[in-house]
C-alpha positions as a Markdown table, in Angstrom:
| # | Residue | x | y | z |
|---|---|---|---|---|
| 1 | Lys | 32.1 | 139.9 | 107.0 |
| 2 | Gly | 33.0 | 143.2 | 105.5 |
| 3 | Val | 34.7 | 144.5 | 108.7 |
| 4 | Ser | 37.6 | 146.9 | 108.0 |
| 5 | Ile | 39.8 | 148.0 | 110.9 |
| 6 | Gly | 42.9 | 150.2 | 110.5 |
| 7 | Asn | 46.3 | 149.8 | 112.1 |
| 8 | Asp | 47.1 | 149.5 | 115.8 |
| 9 | Ala | 43.7 | 148.3 | 117.0 |
| 10 | His | 43.3 | 147.0 | 120.5 |
| 11 | Ile | 40.1 | 145.1 | 120.9 |
| 12 | Gly | 39.0 | 143.4 | 124.1 |
| 13 | Ser | 37.1 | 140.1 | 124.5 |
| 14 | Asn | 33.5 | 139.2 | 123.8 |
| 15 | Asn | 32.9 | 142.0 | 121.3 |
| 16 | Thr | 30.7 | 141.9 | 118.3 |
| 17 | Leu | 31.4 | 143.9 | 115.2 |
| 18 | Asp | 28.6 | 143.4 | 112.6 |
| 19 | Lys | 29.0 | 143.5 | 108.8 |
| 20 | Asn | 30.2 | 146.7 | 107.1 |
| 21 | Val | 31.8 | 148.2 | 110.2 |
| 22 | Thr | 34.7 | 150.4 | 109.2 |
| 23 | Ala | 37.2 | 151.8 | 111.7 |
| 24 | Gly | 40.3 | 154.0 | 111.3 |
| 25 | Asp | 43.7 | 153.6 | 112.9 |
| 26 | Asn | 44.4 | 153.4 | 116.7 |
| 27 | Leu | 41.0 | 152.0 | 117.6 |
| 28 | Thr | 40.6 | 150.8 | 121.2 |
| 29 | Ile | 37.5 | 148.8 | 122.4 |
| 30 | Gly | 37.0 | 147.4 | 125.9 |
| 31 | Asn | 35.1 | 144.2 | 126.5 |
| 32 | Gly | 31.6 | 143.1 | 125.8 |
| 33 | Thr | 30.8 | 145.9 | 123.2 |
| 34 | Thr | 28.5 | 145.6 | 120.2 |
| 35 | Ile | 28.9 | 147.7 | 117.1 |
| 36 | Ser | 26.1 | 147.1 | 114.6 |
| 37 | Gln | 26.2 | 147.1 | 110.8 |
| 38 | Ala | 27.2 | 150.0 | 108.5 |
| 39 | Thr | 28.8 | 152.0 | 111.3 |
| 40 | Thr | 31.9 | 154.1 | 110.6 |
| 41 | Leu | 34.5 | 155.0 | 113.2 |
| 42 | Gly | 37.3 | 157.6 | 112.6 |
| 43 | Asn | 40.9 | 157.4 | 113.7 |
| 44 | Asn | 41.9 | 157.5 | 117.4 |
| 45 | Val | 38.6 | 156.3 | 118.7 |
| 46 | Thr | 38.3 | 154.8 | 122.2 |
| 47 | Ile | 35.2 | 152.8 | 123.3 |
| 48 | Gly | 34.8 | 151.5 | 126.8 |
| 49 | Ser | 33.3 | 148.2 | 127.9 |
| 50 | Ile | 29.7 | 147.1 | 127.6 |
| 51 | Val | 28.8 | 149.7 | 124.9 |
| 52 | Ser | 26.0 | 149.2 | 122.4 |
| 53 | Ile | 26.3 | 151.1 | 119.1 |
| 54 | Gly | 23.4 | 150.9 | 116.6 |
| 55 | Asn | 23.2 | 150.6 | 112.8 |
| 56 | Asn | 24.4 | 153.4 | 110.5 |
| 57 | Val | 26.3 | 155.4 | 113.2 |
| 58 | Val | 29.1 | 157.8 | 112.3 |
| 59 | Ile | 31.7 | 158.4 | 114.9 |
| 60 | Gly | 34.3 | 161.0 | 114.2 |
| 61 | Ser | 38.1 | 160.9 | 114.9 |
| 62 | Gly | 39.3 | 161.4 | 118.4 |
| 63 | Val | 36.0 | 160.4 | 120.1 |
| 64 | Val | 36.0 | 158.8 | 123.5 |
| 65 | Ile | 32.9 | 156.8 | 124.6 |
| 66 | Gly | 32.6 | 155.7 | 128.2 |
| 67 | Ser | 31.5 | 152.3 | 129.4 |
| 68 | Asn | 27.8 | 151.2 | 129.8 |
| 69 | Thr | 26.7 | 153.6 | 127.0 |
| 70 | Ile | 23.9 | 153.0 | 124.5 |
| 71 | Ile | 24.0 | 154.7 | 121.1 |
| 72 | Ala | 20.9 | 154.1 | 118.9 |
| 73 | Lys | 20.9 | 153.9 | 115.1 |
| 74 | Ser | 21.8 | 156.7 | 112.7 |
| 75 | Val | 23.6 | 158.9 | 115.3 |
| 76 | Ile | 26.3 | 161.2 | 114.2 |
| 77 | Ile | 29.1 | 162.0 | 116.7 |
| 78 | Gly | 31.5 | 164.8 | 115.7 |
| 79 | Asn | 35.3 | 164.7 | 116.0 |
| 80 | Asn | 36.9 | 164.9 | 119.5 |
| 81 | Ala | 33.6 | 164.5 | 121.3 |
| 82 | Gln | 33.7 | 162.9 | 124.8 |
| 83 | Ile | 30.8 | 160.7 | 125.7 |
| 84 | Gly | 30.6 | 159.9 | 129.5 |
| 85 | Met | 29.7 | 156.6 | 131.1 |
| 86 | Asn | 26.1 | 155.4 | 131.4 |
| 87 | Val | 25.0 | 157.7 | 128.6 |
| 88 | Ser | 22.0 | 157.0 | 126.3 |
| 89 | Ile | 21.8 | 158.6 | 122.9 |
| 90 | Gly | 18.5 | 158.2 | 120.9 |
| 91 | Ser | 18.2 | 157.5 | 117.2 |
| 92 | Ser | 19.2 | 160.1 | 114.7 |
| 93 | Ala | 20.7 | 162.4 | 117.4 |
| 94 | Lys | 23.7 | 164.6 | 116.6 |
| 95 | Ile | 26.6 | 165.2 | 119.0 |
| 96 | Ala | 28.7 | 168.3 | 118.0 |
| 97 | Ala | 32.4 | 168.1 | 117.5 |
| 98 | Gly | 34.3 | 168.7 | 120.7 |
| 99 | Ala | 31.1 | 168.2 | 122.8 |
| 100 | Val | 31.4 | 166.8 | 126.3 |
| 101 | Val | 28.4 | 164.6 | 127.3 |
| 102 | Pro | 28.4 | 164.1 | 131.1 |
| 103 | Asn | 28.1 | 160.7 | 132.8 |
| 104 | Gly | 24.5 | 159.5 | 133.0 |
| 105 | Thr | 23.1 | 161.9 | 130.4 |
| 106 | Ser | 20.1 | 160.9 | 128.2 |
| 107 | Ile | 19.8 | 162.5 | 124.8 |
| 108 | Gly | 16.5 | 161.9 | 123.0 |
| 109 | Ser | 15.9 | 160.9 | 119.4 |
| 110 | Lys | 16.6 | 163.5 | 116.7 |
| 111 | Lys | 18.1 | 165.9 | 119.3 |
| 112 | Thr | 21.3 | 167.9 | 118.9 |
| 113 | Phe | 23.8 | 168.1 | 121.8 |
| 114 | Pro | 24.8 | 170.7 | 122.9 |
């Protein structure tokens, strides 16, 4: 259903990729992750297990997202950002390129990190 994934993808089991999800090359996704509709992922993105990504999210190239993380709708994550495990990111938040979000961090809606 309109899912487009580049070359060399490694996708675990029990994942859901909704319609209009687009991902670049070298995508890695653990198990039990959900990526909602109209989300775009750049090249060389790694997503851990049991991650929930909302609608209309843009994830830049080289991003790493730790397990058990929740990313709400309309979030923008810049290139080469590192999102720790057990992180919660509210809707319409922006994560700067190269940012390092520590494990267990909660970022509110419409906030910018750092």
